[in-house]
C-alpha atoms as a printed R data frame, in Angstrom:
    type eleno elety resid chain resno       x      y       z
1   ATOM     1    CA   MET     A     1  -6.964 29.603 -14.344
2   ATOM     2    CA   LEU     A     2  -9.786 29.574 -16.849
3   ATOM     3    CA   TYR     A     3  -8.310 32.242 -18.846
4   ATOM     4    CA   GLU     A     4  -5.365 34.433 -19.144
5   ATOM     5    CA   GLU     A     5  -4.788 37.029 -22.321
6   ATOM     6    CA   LYS     A     6  -1.560 36.286 -23.688
7   ATOM     7    CA   ILE     A     7   0.740 40.082 -23.853
8   ATOM     8    CA   PRO     A     8   3.004 40.241 -26.850
9   ATOM     9    CA   LYS     A     9   6.282 40.379 -26.294
10  ATOM    10    CA   THR     A    10   7.913 40.562 -29.474
11  ATOM    11    CA   TRP     A    11   8.518 44.584 -29.692
12  ATOM    12    CA   LEU     A    12   9.622 44.732 -25.972
13  ATOM    13    CA   ALA     A    13  11.989 41.920 -27.206
14  ATOM    14    CA   ILE     A    14  13.756 43.528 -29.935
15  ATOM    15    CA   THR     A    15  13.984 46.294 -28.264
16  ATOM    16    CA   THR     A    16  16.028 45.113 -25.278
17  ATOM    17    CA   VAL     A    17  18.143 43.168 -27.531
18  ATOM    18    CA   LEU     A    18  18.918 46.454 -29.578
19  ATOM    19    CA   TYR     A    19  19.696 48.343 -25.608
20  ATOM    20    CA   LEU     A    20  21.566 45.465 -24.891
21  ATOM    21    CA   VAL     A    21  23.638 45.203 -27.582
22  ATOM    22    CA   GLY     A    22  24.347 49.460 -27.543
23  ATOM    23    CA   ILE     A    23  25.411 49.076 -23.827
24  ATOM    24    CA   ALA     A    24  27.806 46.361 -24.519
25  ATOM    25    CA   ALA     A    25  29.311 48.178 -28.035
26  ATOM    26    CA   MET     A    26  29.964 51.232 -25.780
27  ATOM    27    CA   GLY     A    27  31.590 49.460 -22.894
28  ATOM    28    CA   ALA     A    28  33.816 47.274 -25.484
29  ATOM    29    CA   GLY     A    29  35.535 50.798 -25.946
30  ATOM    30    CA   SER     A    30  35.366 52.266 -22.737
31  ATOM    31    CA   LEU     A    31  35.763 49.690 -20.503
32  ATOM    32    CA   PRO     A    32  37.279 49.438 -17.903
33  ATOM    33    CA   ASP     A    33  38.743 52.930 -17.814
34  ATOM    34    CA   ASP     A    34  35.959 54.488 -18.511
35  ATOM    35    CA   PHE     A    35  33.237 53.170 -16.517
36  ATOM    36    CA   GLY     A    36  31.312 55.928 -14.423
37  ATOM    37    CA   LEU     A    37  30.854 57.350 -18.148
38  ATOM    38    CA   TRP     A    38  29.693 54.207 -19.329
39  ATOM    39    CA   LEU     A    39  26.852 53.514 -16.402
40  ATOM    40    CA   GLY     A    40  25.686 57.127 -16.792
41  ATOM    41    CA   LEU     A    41  25.074 56.707 -20.605
42  ATOM    42    CA   SER     A    42  23.461 53.706 -19.946
43  ATOM    43    CA   ALA     A    43  21.487 54.274 -17.744
44  ATOM    44    CA   MET     A    44  20.435 57.805 -19.809
45  ATOM    45    CA   PHE     A    45  19.750 55.402 -22.578
46  ATOM    46    CA   LEU     A    46  17.382 53.290 -20.784
47  ATOM    47    CA   VAL     A    47  15.484 56.159 -19.646
48  ATOM    48    CA   LEU     A    48  15.513 57.954 -22.422
49  ATOM    49    CA   VAL     A    49  14.848 56.153 -25.167
50  ATOM    50    CA   TRP     A    50  13.876 52.605 -23.817
51  ATOM    51    CA   VAL     A    51  11.288 52.822 -21.587
52  ATOM    52    CA   PRO     A    52   8.874 55.805 -23.995
53  ATOM    53    CA   PHE     A    53   9.820 52.894 -26.583
54  ATOM    54    CA   ASN     A    54   8.434 50.488 -24.380
55  ATOM    55    CA   ALA     A    55   5.611 52.322 -22.824
56  ATOM    56    CA   VAL     A    56   2.657 50.864 -24.532
57  ATOM    57    CA   PRO     A    57   3.624 46.888 -23.783
58  ATOM    58    CA   LEU     A    58   4.786 48.196 -20.222
59  ATOM    59    CA   SER     A    59   1.403 49.649 -19.265
60  ATOM    60    CA   LYS     A    60  -0.848 46.418 -21.315
61  ATOM    61    CA   TYR     A    61   1.100 44.035 -18.753
62  ATOM    62    CA   PHE     A    62   0.982 45.855 -15.724
63  ATOM    63    CA   PHE     A    63  -2.237 47.463 -16.137
64  ATOM    64    CA   HIS     A    64  -4.465 45.650 -18.655
65  ATOM    65    CA   ARG     A    65  -3.345 42.052 -18.168
66  ATOM    66    CA   ILE     A    66  -6.518 40.448 -17.666
67  ATOM    67    CA   ARG     A    67  -6.887 36.490 -16.072
68  ATOM    68    CA   ILE     A    68 -10.076 35.070 -14.827
69  ATOM    69    CA   ASP     A    69  -9.944 31.958 -12.318
70  ATOM    70    CA   ALA     A    70 -13.174 30.605 -10.769
71  ATOM    71    CA   GLN     A    71 -14.332 33.502  -8.450
72  ATOM    72    CA   THR     A    72 -12.258 36.634  -9.825
73  ATOM    73    CA   LEU     A    73 -11.738 38.481 -12.507
74  ATOM    74    CA   ARG     A    74  -8.297 40.522 -12.397
75  ATOM    75    CA   VAL     A    75  -7.306 43.101 -14.776
76  ATOM    76    CA   GLY     A    76  -3.728 44.383 -13.818
77  ATOM    77    CA   ARG     A    77  -3.997 45.548  -9.934
78  ATOM    78    CA   GLU     A    78  -7.413 45.251  -9.794
79  ATOM    79    CA   ARG     A    79  -9.532 41.951  -8.957
80  ATOM    80    CA   ILE     A    80 -13.307 42.145  -9.568
81  ATOM    81    CA   PRO     A    81 -15.562 39.087  -8.005
82  ATOM    82    CA   LEU     A    82 -17.541 37.457 -10.479
83  ATOM    83    CA   ALA     A    83 -20.133 37.025  -8.069
84  ATOM    84    CA   GLU     A    84 -20.569 41.227  -8.315
85  ATOM    85    CA   LEU     A    85 -20.183 40.919 -12.282
86  ATOM    86    CA   ASP     A    86 -24.195 41.162 -14.385
87  ATOM    87    CA   PRO     A    87 -24.082 38.232 -16.877
88  ATOM    88    CA   ALA     A    88 -26.556 40.617 -19.181
89  ATOM    89    CA   GLY     A    89 -24.170 43.476 -19.287
90  ATOM    90    CA   VAL     A    90 -21.565 41.120 -20.432
91  ATOM    91    CA   HIS     A    91 -23.968 39.447 -22.821
92  ATOM    92    CA   ALA     A    92 -24.582 42.786 -24.109
93  ATOM    93    CA   ALA     A    93 -21.367 43.830 -24.644
94  ATOM    94    CA   SER     A    94 -20.976 40.603 -26.332
95  ATOM    95    CA   GLN     A    95 -23.639 41.274 -29.160
96  ATOM    96    CA   GLN     A    96 -21.990 44.848 -30.034
97  ATOM    97    CA   ALA     A    97 -19.684 44.747 -33.130
98  ATOM    98    CA   VAL     A    98 -16.355 44.359 -33.357
99  ATOM    99    CA   PRO     A    99 -14.311 47.210 -34.326
100 ATOM   100    CA   THR     A   100 -11.312 47.104 -36.721
101 ATOM   101    CA   ALA     A   101  -7.959 47.695 -36.087
102 ATOM   102    CA   ALA     A   102  -7.699 51.607 -37.845
103 ATOM   103    CA   GLN     A   103 -11.244 52.719 -35.348
104 ATOM   104    CA   ARG     A   104  -9.197 50.465 -32.338
105 ATOM   105    CA   TYR     A   105  -6.122 53.206 -33.123
106 ATOM   106    CA   ALA     A   106  -8.131 56.030 -34.259
107 ATOM   107    CA   THR     A   107 -10.398 55.670 -30.846
108 ATOM   108    CA   SER     A   108  -6.709 55.357 -29.032
109 ATOM   109    CA   LEU     A   109  -5.968 58.683 -30.297
110 ATOM   110    CA   ASN     A   110  -9.313 60.193 -30.073
111 ATOM   111    CA   THR     A   111  -8.158 61.790 -26.063
112 ATOM   112    CA   ASN     A   112 -10.854 64.450 -26.555
113 ATOM   113    CA   ALA     A   113 -13.954 61.586 -26.334
114 ATOM   114    CA   PRO     A   114 -15.663 61.254 -23.473
115 ATOM   115    CA   VAL     A   115 -15.526 58.704 -21.304
116 ATOM   116    CA   ALA     A   116 -18.403 55.666 -21.201
117 ATOM   117    CA   ALA     A   117 -17.187 53.942 -17.557
118 ATOM   118    CA   ARG     A   118 -14.218 54.159 -14.888
119 ATOM   119    CA   LEU     A   119 -11.076 52.183 -16.541
120 ATOM   120    CA   VAL     A   120 -10.332 48.704 -14.862
121 ATOM   121    CA   GLY     A   121  -6.464 48.064 -13.520
122 ATOM   122    CA   GLY     A   122  -4.966 51.504 -12.679
123 ATOM   123    CA   GLY     A   123  -3.958 53.188 -16.221
124 ATOM   124    CA   TRP     A   124  -4.889 56.672 -17.628
125 ATOM   125    CA   SER     A   125  -6.061 55.258 -20.782
126 ATOM   126    CA   VAL     A   126  -7.153 52.215 -22.740
127 ATOM   127    CA   PRO     A   127  -3.150 51.759 -24.404
128 ATOM   128    CA   MET     A   128  -2.686 52.178 -28.249
129 ATOM   129    CA   GLY     A   129  -4.160 49.322 -30.754
130 ATOM   130    CA   MET     A   130  -6.059 47.707 -28.050
131 ATOM   131    CA   ASP     A   131  -9.935 47.344 -27.964
132 ATOM   132    CA   SER     A   132 -12.029 47.811 -24.644
133 ATOM   133    CA   VAL     A   133 -15.578 46.458 -23.608
134 ATOM   134    CA   VAL     A   134 -17.942 47.934 -21.535
135 ATOM   135    CA   ILE     A   135 -19.305 45.581 -18.834
136 ATOM   136    CA   THR     A   136 -22.352 46.766 -15.548
137 ATOM   137    CA   THR     A   137 -21.921 45.034 -11.816
138 ATOM   138    CA   ARG     A   138 -24.876 43.876 -10.071
139 ATOM   139    CA   ARG     A   139 -25.236 47.491  -8.371
140 ATOM   140    CA   GLY     A   140 -25.613 49.074 -11.755
141 ATOM   141    CA   GLU     A   141 -21.382 50.187 -12.247
142 ATOM   142    CA   ALA     A   142 -20.178 50.875 -15.995
143 ATOM   143    CA   LEU     A   143 -16.188 49.355 -16.109
144 ATOM   144    CA   THR     A   144 -14.048 49.831 -19.395
145 ATOM   145    CA   ILE     A   145 -11.883 46.909 -20.114
146 ATOM   146    CA   ALA     A   146  -9.106 46.715 -22.397
147 ATOM   147    CA   THR     A   147  -8.260 43.697 -24.295
148 ATOM   148    CA   ARG     A   148  -6.587 42.559 -26.860
149 ATOM   149    CA   ASP     A   149  -9.359 39.849 -27.811
150 ATOM   150    CA   ARG     A   150 -12.985 41.058 -26.939
151 ATOM   151    CA   THR     A   151 -14.302 37.826 -28.302
152 ATOM   152    CA   ALA     A   152 -12.396 35.364 -26.347
153 ATOM   153    CA   PHE     A   153 -12.172 37.236 -23.110
154 ATOM   154    CA   LEU     A   154 -16.119 37.739 -23.110
155 ATOM   155    CA   THR     A   155 -16.674 34.234 -24.043
156 ATOM   156    CA   ALA     A   156 -14.486 33.229 -21.212
157 ATOM   157    CA   LEU     A   157 -15.621 35.342 -19.003
158 ATOM   158    CA   GLY     A   158 -19.427 34.496 -19.398
159 ATOM   159    CA   ARG     A   159 -18.820 30.854 -18.847
160 ATOM   160    CA   ALA     A   160 -17.045 31.954 -15.652
161 ATOM   161    CA   LEU     A   161 -20.355 33.549 -14.607
162 ATOM   162    CA   GLY     A   162 -22.256 30.096 -15.378
163 ATOM   163    CA   ALA     A   163 -26.221 30.026 -15.459
164 ATOM   164    CA   GLY     A   164 -26.908 33.547 -16.077
165 ATOM   165    CA   TRP     A   165 -24.802 33.823 -18.942
166 ATOM   166    CA   ARG     A   166 -26.156 30.660 -20.237
167 ATOM   167    CA   ASP     A   167 -30.095 32.553 -19.568
168 ATOM   168    CA   GLU     A   168 -29.029 35.182 -21.854
169 ATOM   169    CA   GLN     A   169 -27.648 33.486 -24.545
170 ATOM   170    CA   ARG     A   170 -30.825 31.374 -24.478
171 ATOM   171    CA   VAL     A   171 -32.827 34.484 -24.426
172 ATOM   172    CA   THR     A   172 -31.275 36.152 -27.704
173 ATOM   173    CA   ARG     A   173 -31.773 32.826 -29.688
174 ATOM   174    CA   ASP     A   174 -35.581 32.353 -28.389
175 ATOM   175    CA   GLY     A   175 -36.473 35.580 -29.549
176 ATOM   176    CA   PRO     A   176 -35.276 39.260 -28.681
177 ATOM   177    CA   ALA     A   177 -32.142 40.167 -26.634
178 ATOM   178    CA   LEU     A   178 -33.972 41.368 -23.092
179 ATOM   179    CA   VAL     A   179 -31.636 41.489 -20.676
180 ATOM   180    CA   GLY     A   180 -31.629 41.477 -16.910
181 ATOM   181    CA   PRO     A   181 -35.179 39.796 -14.639
182 ATOM   182    CA   ALA     A   182 -37.833 40.545 -17.661
183 ATOM   183    CA   ALA     A   183 -35.468 38.392 -19.720
184 ATOM   184    CA   HIS     A   184 -35.610 35.161 -17.452
185 ATOM   185    CA   GLY     A   185 -39.617 36.146 -17.400
186 ATOM   186    CA   GLY     A   186 -40.203 36.243 -20.852
187 ATOM   187    CA   VAL     A   187 -38.285 32.980 -21.310
188 ATOM   188    CA   ARG     A   188 -40.777 31.453 -18.659
189 ATOM   189    CA   GLY     A   189 -43.794 32.826 -20.365
190 ATOM   190    CA   ARG     A   190 -43.037 31.379 -23.501
191 ATOM   191    CA   LEU     A   191 -42.512 28.031 -22.360
192 ATOM   192    CA   ALA     A   192 -45.806 28.443 -19.989
193 ATOM   193    CA   ARG     A   193 -47.816 29.426 -23.244
194 ATOM   194    CA   ARG     A   194 -46.477 26.392 -25.582
195 ATOM   195    CA   GLY     A   195 -47.286 23.977 -21.993
196 ATOM   196    CA   ARG     A   196 -50.990 25.097 -22.329
197 ATOM   197    CA   ARG     A   197 -51.345 25.151 -25.998
198 ATOM   198    CA   LEU     A   198 -50.338 21.294 -25.685
199 ATOM   199    CA   GLY     A   199 -52.748 20.256 -23.436
200 ATOM   200    CA   ARG     A   200 -55.751 21.957 -25.116
201 ATOM   201    CA   CYS     A   201 -54.434 20.143 -28.180
202 ATOM   202    CA   ARG     A   202 -54.270 16.893 -25.845
203 ATOM   203    CA   ARG     A   203 -57.731 17.650 -24.436
204 ATOM   204    CA   ARG     A   204 -59.225 18.135 -27.947
205 ATOM   205    CA   ARG     A   205 -58.100 14.964 -29.294
206 ATOM   206    CA   CYS     A   206 -59.217 13.196 -26.149
207 ATOM   207    CA   ALA     A   207 -62.520 14.543 -26.937
208 ATOM   208    CA   ARG     A   208 -63.064 13.358 -30.404
209 ATOM   209    CA   ARG     A   209 -62.284 10.092 -29.740
């Protein structure tokens, strides 16, 4: 496994402990005489209290858990072969500004905002407080991926993609951030022009001698 995004479990652990303590306290005064009543109340608190309070962390775990290996990007229930992803799209996403926590929460609460791309993983929307990035496949399909750490995720994904990602990084350092075939052609063109200039300079020096 090249990368795995950790899902925070603190809130889930706290609410689970409180739930267990609560049903244990009820059972201490009612068991074994009122076992049916205790069981019914335990189930009711589980469905009506525990599940709603943990909807967001559960959604993050089942639908937005990110894992990257040598061949596959896994997001929730979906698996995307790395060969289908466009390194230029990953590079473009990595150049975008990282939103603040306030901006992430505002985006999560804005349910009327237009959907930029298909959400990967199987969830209905980006969980509250999580960031999201948009990458593209080689077929041109735009994909939205919810993440807790966009920088770490995009860096790991870029490294997993290999040479294509390094080419895009080199283009950005050498000049304008072009993407796709034009970017690679630009790099080769600049190298060729530099080679020709060096050749002319050497020929001029030889002629003077």
